[in-house]
C-alpha positions as CSV (number, residue, x, y, z in Angstrom):
1,M,1.4,28.7,-11.4
2,F,4.5,26.8,-10.9
3,F,6.0,29.1,-8.4
4,Q,2.7,29.0,-6.3
5,S,2.9,25.3,-6.7
6,L,6.4,25.0,-5.5
7,R,6.0,27.7,-2.9
8,S,3.0,25.5,-1.5
9,W,5.1,21.9,-1.8
10,S,8.0,23.9,0.2
11,R,5.7,24.6,2.8
12,R,4.3,21.0,3.3
13,Y,8.0,19.6,3.0
14,R,9.0,22.3,5.5
15,R,5.8,21.7,7.8
16,K,6.5,18.0,8.0
17,L,10.1,17.9,8.4
18,S,10.1,20.0,11.2
19,Q,7.1,17.3,12.8
20,F,9.4,14.3,12.2
21,V,12.7,16.2,14.1
22,F,10.3,17.8,16.9
23,H,8.5,15.2,17.7
24,R,10.3,11.7,16.3
25,L,14.0,12.5,16.7
26,L,14.1,14.8,19.8
27,H,10.7,13.7,21.3
28,A,9.5,17.3,22.1
29,D,6.2,15.6,23.4
30,D,7.6,13.5,26.0
31,S,6.4,12.9,29.7
32,P,8.6,14.6,32.6
33,H,9.5,11.3,33.3
34,Q,11.0,10.7,29.3
35,L,13.1,14.4,30.5
36,A,14.2,13.4,33.6
37,L,15.7,10.2,32.4
38,G,17.3,12.3,29.9
39,V,18.7,14.3,31.9
40,A,19.7,11.8,34.3
41,I,21.5,9.5,31.3
42,G,23.1,12.8,30.3
43,V,25.1,13.7,33.8
44,F,25.9,10.0,34.9
45,V,27.5,9.7,31.3
46,A,29.2,13.1,31.2
47,F,31.3,11.9,34.6
48,T,32.5,8.8,32.5
49,P,36.1,8.6,31.6
50,T,35.2,8.4,27.9
51,V,35.9,11.9,26.9
52,G,35.5,11.4,22.9
53,L,32.5,9.3,23.2
54,Q,30.2,10.6,25.6
55,M,27.9,12.1,23.2
56,V,27.5,9.1,21.2
57,I,26.7,6.9,24.6
58,A,24.2,9.3,25.5
59,G,22.6,9.1,22.4
60,F,22.8,5.7,22.3
61,L,21.7,5.3,26.0
62,S,18.4,7.6,25.5
63,W,17.6,5.7,22.5
64,L,17.9,2.3,24.3
65,F,15.5,3.7,27.2
66,R,13.3,5.6,24.8
67,A,14.6,8.7,26.9
68,N,14.7,12.4,25.7
69,K,17.5,12.6,23.6
70,A,17.4,16.7,23.5
71,A,17.5,16.5,27.1
72,S,20.7,14.1,27.1
73,L,22.9,15.6,25.1
74,P,23.2,19.0,26.6
75,M,23.7,17.7,29.4
76,V,27.0,15.6,28.5
77,W,28.5,19.1,27.6
78,I,29.7,19.5,31.7
79,S,32.6,17.5,31.5
80,N,34.1,20.2,28.8
81,P,38.1,20.1,28.5
82,A,38.3,23.0,30.8
83,S,36.2,21.5,33.9
84,L,38.2,18.1,33.2
85,I,40.3,18.1,35.7
86,P,38.4,19.6,38.5
87,L,35.5,17.0,37.6
88,Y,37.8,14.1,37.5
């Protein structure tokens, strides 16, 4: 009986946690405008010379403009150290 209630509690907790992560933090149900704004912010920050802080800046700007964070953060990875010199 105890393990069955623990299992049901665990399922509810995982469901609520995944809903929080996908909908509140990552904005998985955003409009196309917010997705495009997130990509634009990520690409813009990728071409700035702030190599150590790019993900932080992109996350902050996405939060500030209410853009999609899950779309902006990977766009920063365009300017990785291997492609840094040709970009600049």
